[in-house]
NUGUZA-118395 format. One line per 4 residues: their letters; for each residue x, y, z of C-alpha. Coordinates in pm, 1 decimal. Example, Ala and Ser with C-alpha at 12.3 -4.5 7.8 and 13.67 -1.06 7.14 Angstrom:
2
AS> 1230.0/-450.0/780.0; 1367.0/-106.0/714.0 .
END
This chain:
348
MFIS> 15544.7/8575.5/11605.5; 15301.9/8812.2/11416.5; 15551.1/8913.2/11176.4; 15625.1/8531.6/11104.3 .
IVSF> 15249.3/8463.7/11048.7; 15162.7/8763.6/10828.6; 15480.9/8735.6/10599.4; 15424.2/8354.0/10574.6 .
LIIF> 15053.7/8405.2/10485.4; 15127.7/8682.4/10222.9; 15436.8/8490.0/10058.1; 15296.2/8141.5/10042.1 .
TLIA> 14946.5/8282.3/9900.5; 15150.0/8482.0/9626.9; 15345.8/8168.0/9556.6; 15023.5/7942.8/9529.7 .
LVHE> 14847.6/8216.2/9306.5; 15129.9/8222.6/9065.4; 15155.4/7831.2/9088.1; 14776.4/7796.1/9023.1 .
GGHY> 14779.2/8069.9/8774.7; 15011.8/7874.2/8553.5; 14767.8/7579.1/8572.4; 14479.7/7791.9/8515.1 .
IAAK> 14629.6/7979.1/8198.3; 14723.0/7647.4/8032.4; 14386.5/7462.1/8129.6; 14189.6/7761.6/7979.4 .
RAGM> 14398.9/7776.0/7656.4; 14366.3/7375.7/7631.3; 13966.6/7403.5/7672.2; 13945.8/7239.1/8017.9 .
HIPE> 13650.3/7312.1/8215.6; 13729.3/7491.8/8536.8; 13454.6/7472.9/8770.0; 13620.5/7678.3/9051.6 .
CGIG> 13928.4/7857.8/9151.8; 13985.6/8050.1/9462.9; 14213.9/8195.6/9741.4; 14218.3/8018.7/10090.0 .
FGPR> 13999.9/7733.7/10220.0; 13697.2/7687.0/10423.8; 13355.3/7857.6/10416.6; 13313.7/8124.0/10136.2 .
LWSF> 13345.0/8486.8/10222.7; 13293.9/8606.9/9885.2; 13254.0/8484.9/9510.3; 13117.3/8548.6/9172.4 .
KKGG> 13073.9/8345.9/8865.3; 13212.6/8410.3/8512.0; 13252.4/8194.3/8209.4; 13127.6/7893.7/8399.9 .
TVYS> 13400.7/7940.3/8675.7; 13339.4/8039.1/9028.0; 13598.5/8256.4/9165.5; 13592.9/8263.1/9545.4 .
LNLI> 13783.1/8413.3/9855.8; 13765.0/8167.3/10162.9; 13764.8/8203.8/10533.4; 14124.5/8066.5/10588.6 .
PILA> 14347.9/8299.9/10399.1; 14637.7/8080.7/10270.0; 14743.3/7917.5/9938.2; 14514.5/7894.5/9643.3 .
YVNI> 14353.0/7631.0/9414.0; 14218.1/7572.7/9070.1; 13980.7/7271.9/9006.6; 13986.4/7110.0/8676.9 .
AGME> 13706.1/6901.6/8564.3; 13781.4/6534.4/8535.8; 14101.5/6530.4/8709.8; 13953.2/6381.4/9007.5 .
ESHE> 13620.9/6191.6/9049.4; 13346.3/6447.4/9133.7; 13009.1/6570.0/9032.9; 13183.9/6845.5/8823.7 .
EASA> 13310.9/6553.7/8584.1; 12922.6/6456.0/8507.1; 12822.4/6800.1/8453.6; 13078.9/6940.5/8234.3 .
PKEQ> 13084.0/6851.3/7860.2; 13285.4/6557.1/7802.7; 13525.1/6740.6/7534.0; 13619.0/6988.7/7830.6 .
LYFS> 13724.4/6719.2/8075.2; 14091.6/6673.2/8177.6; 14136.5/6316.1/8031.3; 13928.9/6423.7/7701.9 .
KPPL> 14233.2/6633.4/7616.3; 14550.0/6513.9/7427.9; 14842.7/6411.8/7657.5; 15065.6/6706.4/7538.0 .
SRLL> 14795.5/6947.9/7672.2; 14788.1/6781.2/7991.6; 15159.6/6775.2/8021.8; 15163.1/7140.6/7957.2 .
MAFM> 14889.4/7216.3/8227.1; 15094.3/7018.0/8489.5; 15423.2/7171.5/8374.9; 15308.4/7545.8/8386.8 .
GPFM> 15250.2/7566.7/8760.5; 15609.9/7494.9/8862.5; 15743.6/7700.8/8560.3; 15543.0/8007.1/8673.7 .
NIML> 15698.2/7962.8/9014.5; 16062.1/7958.6/8865.3; 15969.2/8249.9/8636.5; 15857.5/8441.1/8936.8 .
SFVI> 16198.9/8386.9/9128.2; 16365.5/8505.1/8793.2; 16131.6/8834.6/8807.3; 16221.0/8894.9/9163.4 .
LSLV> 16580.6/8864.6/9121.7; 16612.0/9069.3/8806.8; 16401.4/9363.9/8962.9; 16631.5/9348.2/9282.2 .
FAIV> 16937.6/9365.5/9082.6; 16787.6/9634.4/8838.9; 16682.5/9853.5/9144.9; 16931.3/9786.7/9416.9 .
GLPS> 17224.9/9653.5/9220.2; 17477.3/9372.7/9244.3; 17653.2/9279.0/9558.5; 18013.2/9381.3/9491.4 .
SLSN> 18183.2/9348.2/9815.4; 18103.1/9324.4/10213.7; 18056.1/9613.4/10439.0; 18163.7/9590.8/10831.2 .
KIDQ> 17796.2/9593.4/10913.5; 17608.9/9287.8/11036.8; 17295.5/9185.9/10804.8; 17140.0/8881.2/10977.0 .
VQAG> 17209.8/8717.5/11300.7; 17082.0/8333.9/11306.0; 16858.0/8282.9/11575.4; 16989.7/8057.3/11883.2 .
SIAA> 17351.6/8110.7/11736.2; 17655.2/8220.2/11946.7; 17627.2/8555.8/11791.6; 17279.9/8580.3/11906.7 .
KAGL> 17338.2/8473.0/12258.4; 17644.2/8709.3/12268.3; 17416.0/9023.6/12180.4; 17509.3/9082.2/11826.5 .
KSGD> 17207.9/9230.5/11620.9; 17140.6/9304.1/11259.7; 17278.5/9659.8/11178.4; 17570.2/9651.6/11425.4 .
KIME> 17894.3/9776.4/11293.6; 18205.6/9590.0/11377.2; 18483.3/9846.7/11425.8; 18752.4/9635.6/11574.9 .
LNGK> 18839.4/9248.9/11594.5; 19086.6/9151.1/11874.9; 19183.2/9502.5/11930.4; 19265.0/9567.3/11535.6 .
KVIS> 19076.0/9823.2/11336.4; 18848.9/9631.9/11080.5; 18980.4/9723.7/10715.2; 18819.3/9438.1/10518.5 .
MEAV> 18519.1/9253.7/10635.2; 18658.2/8946.7/10441.8; 18959.3/8932.0/10670.1; 18717.5/8933.3/10967.3 .
INTI> 18540.7/8640.7/10859.3; 18867.0/8461.5/10751.6; 18970.7/8513.7/11109.3; 18645.3/8392.0/11264.1 .
HKSA> 18676.1/8075.2/11035.9; 19017.7/7992.7/11187.0; 18927.2/8060.1/11549.4; 18754.6/7741.0/11653.0 .
DKEV> 18721.6/7723.6/12051.0; 18915.9/8041.7/12068.8; 18746.7/8369.1/12210.4; 18731.1/8660.6/11982.8 .
SLKI> 18669.8/9031.3/12074.3; 18460.1/9239.9/11881.4; 18419.3/9612.9/11918.1; 18074.5/9716.2/11807.0 .
QRGE> 17898.2/10022.9/11719.7; 17539.0/10036.7/11749.3; 17385.2/10378.1/11695.6; 17578.3/10618.1/11929.3 .
SVFV> 17672.5/10334.8/12153.0; 18013.0/10174.6/12141.3; 18113.0/9862.5/12323.1; 18288.7/9523.7/12316.7 .
IKAT> 18139.5/9175.1/12290.1; 18336.1/8850.3/12349.6; 18235.9/8518.4/12175.2; 18388.0/8193.3/12106.8 .
PKYN> 18322.7/8050.2/11742.8; 18220.7/7695.8/11719.9; 18354.8/7467.3/11439.9; 18100.4/7352.8/11189.9 .
PKLK> 18184.0/7003.1/11048.5; 17976.8/7016.9/10745.9; 18132.7/7356.0/10636.5; 18479.8/7285.1/10799.8 .
VALL> 18503.0/7633.8/10933.3; 18432.8/7790.5/11282.4; 18117.5/8011.8/11284.3; 17956.3/8286.6/11517.4 .
GFSP> 17637.1/8281.4/11312.3; 17596.2/8628.1/11161.2; 17617.1/8731.5/10799.5; 17767.1/9060.3/10684.9 .
MPIY> 17562.4/9329.5/10503.1; 17690.4/9350.0/10135.2; 17766.9/9655.7/9927.5; 17575.9/9692.6/9612.8 .
SKVN> 17690.4/9821.4/9263.2; 17424.1/9958.3/9007.1; 17411.0/9772.8/8679.1; 17192.0/9825.8/8375.0 .
VLSA> 16874.1/9635.0/8294.7; 17030.8/9374.6/8058.2; 17283.3/9290.4/8332.2; 17026.0/9279.1/8602.7 .
IYYG> 16823.2/9019.0/8364.7; 17130.4/8827.1/8302.6; 17223.1/8785.3/8694.4; 16860.6/8726.0/8767.4 .
AQQT> 16866.0/8416.1/8519.8; 17212.6/8311.2/8654.7; 17106.6/8333.3/9017.6; 16789.1/8150.6/8944.2 .
FGMI> 16963.6/7867.7/8772.7; 17209.6/7852.7/9057.1; 16911.1/7797.3/9310.0; 16781.3/7539.7/9080.1 .
LLMF> 17130.1/7356.4/9106.5; 17119.4/7401.0/9470.2; 16776.6/7236.4/9500.2; 16908.3/6934.2/9288.6 .
SILW> 17221.4/6920.3/9515.9; 17005.6/6901.7/9840.1; 16776.0/6647.9/9677.7; 17090.7/6442.2/9597.2 .
QLLT> 17205.6/6454.7/9946.3; 16887.5/6358.7/10059.9; 16886.6/6034.4/9857.0; 17256.5/5957.3/9942.5 .
LGIS> 17176.7/6039.3/10315.4; 17402.5/6326.2/10332.8; 17124.4/6545.4/10483.2; 16866.4/6389.1/10737.5 .
VRDL> 16484.8/6441.0/10684.1; 16511.4/6607.2/11038.3; 16711.8/6878.7/10885.9; 16405.9/6976.0/10658.0 .
AGPV> 16157.3/7251.6/10749.1; 15772.5/7223.2/10708.7; 15507.5/7481.8/10734.6; 15589.1/7563.3/11094.9 .
GIAQ> 15964.0/7591.8/11017.2; 15934.9/7776.3/10702.4; 15687.3/8032.7/10873.9; 15963.9/8091.6/11143.1 .
ITGR> 16220.4/8137.5/10899.4; 16004.9/8368.9/10691.7; 15976.2/8597.3/11000.0; 16339.3/8601.5/11035.9 .
YASS> 16395.3/8716.7/10681.3; 16102.9/8966.6/10713.3; 16266.6/9112.7/11037.8; 16589.0/9151.1/10843.2 .
GMLA> 16433.8/9377.8/10572.0; 16256.2/9362.6/10236.3; 16580.7/9262.7/10047.3; 16630.9/8979.3/10260.7 .
LLHF> 16251.8/8871.4/10239.3; 16263.5/8922.7/9848.8; 16576.9/8677.9/9825.7; 16419.8/8426.6/10035.5 .
TAFL> 16082.8/8440.6/9845.1; 16273.8/8401.1/9524.8; 16444.4/8085.4/9670.5; 16110.4/7937.7/9801.1 .
NVNI> 15975.6/7963.5/9447.2; 16238.8/7787.7/9303.6; 16204.5/7528.4/9590.8; 15820.9/7482.2/9510.1 .
GVLN> 15891.1/7466.8/9145.4; 16167.8/7215.6/9132.2; 15984.2/6993.8/9405.4; 15650.4/6980.4/9226.0 .
LLPL> 15836.6/6862.9/8894.4; 15964.4/6560.4/9066.9; 15824.0/6248.9/8905.2; 15614.2/6134.1/9211.0 .
PALD> 15248.4/6073.0/9232.9; 15030.7/6392.8/9372.7; 15301.9/6620.7/9232.3; 15280.9/6802.5/8902.4 .
GGHI> 15588.1/6586.8/8803.8; 15362.8/6265.6/8853.9; 15107.9/6386.7/8609.7; 15380.8/6481.5/8356.7 .
IFAL> 15519.6/6141.5/8367.1; 15167.0/5985.4/8288.1; 15127.9/6234.9/7990.4; 15472.4/6162.3/7868.3 .
SEII> 15426.7/5798.5/7901.1; 15134.1/5833.4/7677.8; 15298.2/6035.6/7431.7; 15576.2/5796.8/7389.0 .
TKKR> 15394.9/5454.0/7412.6; 15061.0/5596.5/7248.8; 14873.3/5418.4/7521.7; 14704.4/5565.8/7807.7 .
VNEE> 14744.9/5434.6/8176.2; 14375.1/5366.8/8282.4; 14229.2/5696.2/8424.0; 14117.8/5557.5/8746.0 .
TQRR> 14445.7/5397.5/8806.7; 14598.5/5729.6/8766.3; 14358.1/5877.3/9015.1; 14425.8/5605.6/9262.3 .
VHQI> 14810.7/5655.5/9225.5; 14800.3/6021.4/9281.6; 14547.2/5956.4/9593.9; 14809.0/5701.5/9742.7 .
GLFV> 15090.3/5963.7/9670.7; 14890.8/6242.7/9846.6; 14830.1/6042.2/10137.2; 15217.1/5967.9/10158.5 .
LLAL> 15314.7/6339.6/10112.5; 15061.8/6437.3/10400.4; 15213.5/6166.4/10626.5; 15566.8/6328.7/10553.4 .
MALV> 15438.3/6674.0/10603.1; 15296.6/6578.5/10944.3; 15619.5/6418.5/11043.0; 15816.6/6724.7/10920.6 .
TLND> 15578.8/6932.6/11097.2; 15622.6/6766.0/11417.8; 16006.0/6793.7/11386.7; 15942.3/7170.8/11337.5 .
ILRI> 15757.4/7199.0/11659.8; 16017.7/6971.2/11850.1; 16290.6/7208.6/11725.9; 16135.8/7506.8/11852.2 .
VLQK> 16058.3/7379.0/12172.6; 16397.4/7228.4/12227.8; 16550.8/7588.7/12115.0; 16348.5/7746.8/12406.6 .
END
């Protein structure tokens, strides 16, 4: 639990800092007034003022924020020079300000993946060691752990991990015998793979540890871009399945569920955690670009509409639309969080 909470706080604060940093840079370049930006929420622990902006560190150490004068109704709108207010800037500047947050998240994913490929290498094959064991899975209940080495499957020596996986995939409701080496100990674990109707294969609930091959820097950058783009496509695929009811809202994870998943990846090692962090950044980036009120995509749509029609939707109307959108998003977040809690309780 401690690992889950700490890793969740660190990763989500990093994601928020990068996201809000994108908004901050674009807003500053456009000449928008930023009264305050900070890390965390609640009472201020420490702050300083520079260039008209208060930089603060707050009591609850999660996420980050950037206030831009004029985006919402506040006293900051009255105190800031009119030419520095959000709605005083041309629509292209407002569009770029909204876009830069999600863009920076996607770029962080690209940087993380490129660095991983440059330092560790590219997965080239699978070892016969277990990398991750899904919590609550058949493998976990049977006693398999990360780092276990599969020596034999059904009495036959393991030559290829791909062959082991293929056999398990075809062994729905058929008990398999795994000879495991864990440190100096060697023992046998028996388990029965369960058929997964979505994937159309039988599973135990573990993933093998990949073997990495070194690549040069240019190749690392190429594969970093390729995998980032693949994650973006995956996000759109998931969103499409949600719209077509191929995936239920119950399958989504909220803050509690993501914290739990983050802890699992943190327990599996830094490499697994970095890949998960990259995926979360793409997730946040793509979701924020959706053309929905309260999201960056909603601000982009209003700015884009103004660029095309040369007419601005009333500023107060825009604020109200985003307020309603925020209320709906918070309600959805509460529903997903409740689902996370129920899922955890039922697992126990």
